[in-house]
Every structure is written in structure tokens, then in C-alpha cells.
N, C-alpha and C positions, 0 to 999 in steps of 0.2 A: 860283593860288591853289587850283579845284575840283579839278585834275587831281592835285595835291599831296596834296590829303586824301584824294581817292580811292587814293591808291597808297598812303596808310599805311591807310586801314581796310583795306584788300586784303591789305598783309602783314604786320596785324594777325591776320587772317584764317589766312593760311597758319600762323604758329606758333601760334595756339591748334589748328590740326590736326595739326600734329604733337605737341605736348603731349599732347591724347588721345589719338593714336596712342601714345607712347610709355606711357603710364601704362595705358591697355587692356594691353599686351605684359608691363607688371609684373604688374598684378593678375591676369593670367591666369597664371603663375607661382605665385603663392598658393592659388589652389583646385583642387581635385582633379579629377583628368582624367576624362573619361567615358568609360565602357568599352565604350558600344557594346551594353550587354546586353539579349536578347530570350528568350522563353520561347514556345514551343507554344501554349498555354493559358494564360488568365489564370482560369478557374473551372474547376470538375472535379466531375461527382456519382458519386456512387460505392454501391453495390449495400447492403445492410445486410447480406449473408453477408461483405461483404468483397471482397477484389482488389485490383487493381492496374491503376496509370495511367502511360501511360509519356510525359515531357515531352523535349523539342526543345529546347536552350539552347543558345544563340549570346552569344559575347563575342568580345571584342578581346583580351581577356586571363585572367587564370586568377580563377574567382570560387567561391562559396561557398555554400550550403544549407543552412534550417535549420526546423525545427519544434519547440514545446515540448509538441505533442500526442503523449501516450506510447502513443497508438492506432495510430501511423503509423509505416512505418520506410524510409528511405531507403538505396538503394543506393550510396550516394555521398556525399559533404559536400561533395566540391570537383571542379572539372575544369578545363579545361585551355583554352586559344584555340581558338578555331573553333566547331565544333558537338559536344553533347555529349549522349547519351544521360541519361536520370535517370528511374529508376524507383524511385514512390510507391508502398509497400503497405499496406492496411489491414486490420486484423484487423476480424473479426467483431463487429457492433455490438450488445451484449444489451441494449440498453433500446429502448422502446416509442416513443422520441422521436427525431427526426434531430438531429445533431450536427455539430457544423463546427470548420473549423482553417485556419490559415494557415499556406502555406509561403513561406519568406521566401528568395530568391536575391540574393546581394549580392559585385558585383563593382568597386573603387574606388568611385568616391561613388554609384554606378548602385544601385535596387534597383529589383527587379521583384517582385511576391507574387501568388502563388496562392493562389485561394481554394477548400477541397475540402470539400464537404457529404457525408455519408454519410446512406442514407435511413433511416428508423426499422425495428427489428423486427417484424414482425406480432403478434409475442408476446416476454415475456422471455425471452434465453436461459437465464437461473438462475431460482432457485428464491426469487424475489423477490417480494411483496404488489405488485399493480397500482401503479401511480404511484412506486414506487421508483427508482430507478438506481443505476448502482456506482458507487462513490466513490474505494473503494481495491481491490486482490485482491493477492495473491499464489500464483500457481497452483507455485511450486517447480519450473517448469520449464527454467531457465536457471541455469548454474555448479553450483558440487561446495561450497557455504557460502551461506550468508543473505544477502541485501544488505543491509549495514550500515545503507544511508538509512532502510529500513524498521523494521531488527530490532535489538534491544541486548540484548547476554544480561547477568543477571545473576550476580553473583560471592560467593558467601557461603560461609562452611564448614557443615558439621556443628550440628545444635541450633540452626540462626538463628531456625525458626519450628517450630511444635510438633511439638516435638525431633525432628522430622525427622533421617533416618538420611545422609544424602546431602552432600558437596558439591558445591555450584554453580559450573560453571568458563564461563571466557571461550574456546567453540569446542572444545579439547582439556584434555585433564588433563596432568598434567607427564609422563607416560611416553610422552604423543603419540597419544593414542585420542581420535575423537571423540566428543563429547557430542551435537554436532549434525551431522548431515550432510546436501548435498538432494544424489537421486539420481535418475534415472528418473522426474521430477516425482514426487517425495514428499517430505517432510522429515522428517526421522527423528530421534527425540532417544530417546538411547540411557543407558542408566543400566548403570551395569558397575564392577567391584571391581578396584581396583590397590593393590597392595603396602600391601594391609590394610583401604584405605580405599576408601569408597561412593562415586562422580561421574555425576552426570547434569546435564543440563540444564533451564536456564529463560530464557526467552526472551519479548518484551516489542515489540509493533507499534506505533508510531508514541506511542512511552512519551511525549514532550514535548508531544503534541497532542493525542491519543485523537479519538474522536467521542462525539457530543451524540445524541442520538437516533437509532438506526437499526437495519436488518434486519442481522444479523448474522450466518453460517453458516461451519461447517468440516464438512471430513469426515474424519471420524478412525480410527484401527485400535486399539483399544487393547491393551497390554501384558497377560501371563498371569503369575500367581505371586504367593503371598502374599506384601506387603511393599510391592506397586506402589499408587500414588495416582496416577494421571494427573489431569492437569483440563486445560479451557477453560474460562477467567474474565475480570475484570476490576476493575480498579482505577481510581480515581478521578485525573485528571493532579496536582489540587490537593491530594495528601494531605497533609494534618496531625494526626491521627488516626485510628484503627478503635476500635469501630467506625462513628464521630460521621459520618466521610465515606462510609460506604459499601462494599460489596462486593458481585459481581455474579460468581457461581455457574453459568454456562451448561451447563456438563458436569463432574461429581467422578464417577468409580469407584475403588473399592480390590479387589484381587485377591482379597483374602479372603472378599469377597463377588463372585463374576462376573458379569458380565454386567448387573448392575441401577447402573443412572447417573441421576442425583441433579441438582439445581440445587435451588442455596440462593439467597436475601438476606440482607444482614445489614448491620443499622443498632442505633443506639442504643435503639430501641424493640423490636428483633428479631433477638437473634445467637445463634447457637449455644452461650457459654458460661453460657448463666442458661436454658436449652431454651427458648427462645422464638422462634427462628429459624423463618424463612418458607422450606421447603422441600417438595421434591416427590419421590421414586423411584420409578425402573418398569424392568423388566426389558426388556432389548434383548438379542433374540434372535441367537449369532453377533457382539456387541460386541469380544472378542477375538481375531475368527478376521476378519471383514473389515471393510470400511468402512462403516460410518453417520454419517448427520447429523445436528450438533448446532446449534440455531440460538436464537437471541434478536428477538423483534421488541418495541422500546423505544420507546416514545412518552412526550411529556410526561404520560400519564393512566396508560400502565399497563406494566406489564413481561410475561411471555408468552414463555416457551419453548417449543423443541420436538425432539422425537427421530423422526428419519428424517418430519416434518410432521406425528405426533402431538402433542398438546399435552402440556404435563410439567407445569410450576408454570405460574400466573397471579395476578399482583398488582395491586391498584388503588391509586392516589395517592388516598388518603382526604382527603386536603388538612387533612392532618394537623403542615403541616410537617418541617423538618428531618429528626428528631430518625426518622419516620417514612417519610421520601422524601426523600433525600438525592443522588438518582439523578438528578437535575437538573442536572448538571453533564458536563464531558469525560469519561472512563473510557477507558484503552489496554484493548487486549486483552493476555492473559499465554496462554501455552502451558508447562505444566511436567511432569516423572516425578517428582516426590519418592518416597522411599524409606522405607521404616516412618512413624515419628511416632503422632501421638495417634491417627489415624485407622487410615491405611496399616498402623501396624504393633498395631494393637489385640488381636491376637490373635497376636503375633510375628512372623516374617519368614520365608521360606524362601530364603536365599541360594543353593540350588541353583538359584532360577527367574533369577538373574542368568549375562549381561549380558539384559537384555531390552530391548524399543524400543517407543516409541510412535510411530506412523504418521497424519502427516498430508498428505492430497491436496492438502486449499486451503483457503483464508482469504477469503473475502468480505466489502466490507462496503456497503452502498446505505441512501442515506436519500432523503426524501421530495423528489420535486423541489420 
């Protein structure tokens, strides 16, 4: 009896082993196959001036690479079996604080991560106050058109606002002429006449999100000619009515008064329609022949604008409520070249000045860390 029981137990153990083996084999087919992925470095430190690092990626089958950091570029985003070289390039760090990013490598179920750290700059690369970091910019150094992820064209007919004479169109006129074009690291906003109508460009940066409190700067060369009215300005993202929701004009100029640039603020308690707007004008020598910087430092307590680093307008939040300070919400950026209108055409227009162009070298937005 004892021998028979031993036999039964031994036989049951054997059946169990077979079953476990079979289940293990079945479940293994459901799980993703490991690819044997490896990378030569798991952490890299880069200099503030930028540079490159070459990683060696090994995998038993094809792999992919990705990063969400816009300051990093990869010379390839996929590889093949075996050993592959992957070059990661970093742009110059414009900030006085270090920044980090993660590179993700993927092959089948395998994941490998490389942590990339870039050292801080000794001093800011751009003209921003201490403690501000670059959060968005466009240097206009790639492609031939504005990036539609960042920019939106306005489309409106003549007379839409301020009795202006231009028609705003999306990219091109009906005849195919470009009202906005990117070339040589510069955005060109063109105003021209075609078949008896004047066409121009008006573009918005991040119209749906904007920014709230920032240092914002652009380098611009203004057009020449009586009738021109170029502007670099801001409007509220959640606009309901004007001037209740505010308007911030960083820079405006009219060709009838060349090289005199101005900044203005509009709200219920200060608006140009009754002569109470907050505004300041200054002479900027060569504004129509060279690039000059126009900027705003906008905080919870004050708005100050600048021309080539010199103060233009300054206005404090006096604690009088929304009618006096509607500038406590996100605003988006606008670049446009108007023709004629209540101010641009106050002494008529000279159609001999057409075509004309407003040139923008860059737009940069910084926010406090």
C-alpha cells in the first residue's frame, strides 16, 4: 500500500510538471519578445554652448528613438539589427539654469532611457532680464512659410478695422503673390497691389494659448512710405469686447511720420477713442532702414516697453480693477502690416510706395522661472 501511494504521488508530480511546462510555453507566446536592446551611455552631460554626443545602440532587431525636447535633434530616429551609431545634437542653452531631457530607445518590449543634462549658460544668450527663461521663439531659420503649429493668418476684407484699405489673406493673394514668406532667417510681411486691390498679412502667434506675464522681444525692420502702418502688438486670448478686455501695443509706426515708433495701452479707462489712452512715442533713427529691437516687460504690477533697450512706456497696476488693468490674462502676439486707415492714412496714402515689406528677424518670449 505504501509503495502504491508513493507511485501515485510520483505520477501526479510528473503530470504537474508537464502541465506547468505547457502553460509556460503558451503564455510565453502572448508576451512581447525581448529585443536585447542596449545603449552605450545612460547619462550624458553637454556643455552650455551646445554640441554632440554619439551613442552606440545595439539591438537584435529594429529600434526607434524619440525625445520631446525641442533643443535636441537626432540624426536618425530608427536603426537596424546589430550595432548602430546615433548622434544627438544640442542647441546652445540660452538660460542661466541647466536643463534636462530624456531620450527614449524602443525595440519590441524593451525600453532604454538616456538622461541628457545641459549645463547652464554663464549669462543669458538673449536680451532678457535676470531670472527669465526662453519659453518660445521663432528665429525664422527653416522652411519657406510660417509654421502652422505656431502661427495663424487672419483673413479679412478691406475696411474690417480702422477703415484700413488692405485685404488680409492666408499666405498668398488670389494671384499667388506671398503676403508672408520666410527666407534667409527673416519673416517678410508684404503689402502689395493686385488687380486694383491691396493685400497684406496679419499673423497671430499661439492665438489659442498666448502667454500671461512675460518679457517679449522682436527684431524688426519697418517699411517705408506714406500709408504704411506696421505693428507688433497683443490681444487677449479670451476676447469678448474692446476695449474692456485690453490691448497692448508694443510697437506701431505710420509711414507718414517715419522712424517715430510708439507704444500704447487700451482699456475701458484709457482708450484712444476719447483721447485717454496710455501712449508714448519716441524717435528711432533708422527704424525703416535697419533692424531694431522692440520689447515689453509685463508683470502683475507693471508694463514697460522698450526700443533698443531704452524705456518707451511704463504703466503701473494701480489696483483700480479690470477697467484700468485688464492685463491679468493670457494675450497672444500679433504682427501685421496695414495700409491706410484712420491713423496710417491720416494724410492720405502714396501708392507709389507699394509693394512694401515689414521684416522680422526673430520673436522671443521669456517667462520668469
